[in-house]
N, C-alpha and C positions, 0 to 999 in steps of 0.2 A: 595808385592814389586813387582815391574817393570823390565821385561825382555828386552832385544835388541839382535838384530840380524846383523852380519856383513856379506854379501856374496862378496867375490872375485871372478870375473870372469875370467878367464885363457886365457891367449894371450898375445901377445906384447905390447897391451898398457892396463897392469890390475891394474897399478896405477889408471888410469882416471875410471875403471870400477867397481870401488869399493861402494858399496849402505849400506846404516844403516838404518834400522830401530828401533826405539825406544825410549825410554823416553829419553836419554840424547844424544847432539849430539857427534858425535866421534871425537875423537882425531886421527889426522892425524901422525902415528911415524914415515913418513918420513919427514915431516917437524918439528916436533917441538920435539928437539934433547935436550937428560938430559945425561950429563956428571956427573960423580959419581967418 
């Protein structure tokens, strides 16, 4: 198995400061909306 890490940098522009390191590309939960 392969794990991944996501780092959220705190501050006023935190959405631009998200780093993802791992096997799969990250899903942006703020752009991709799922309505159930």
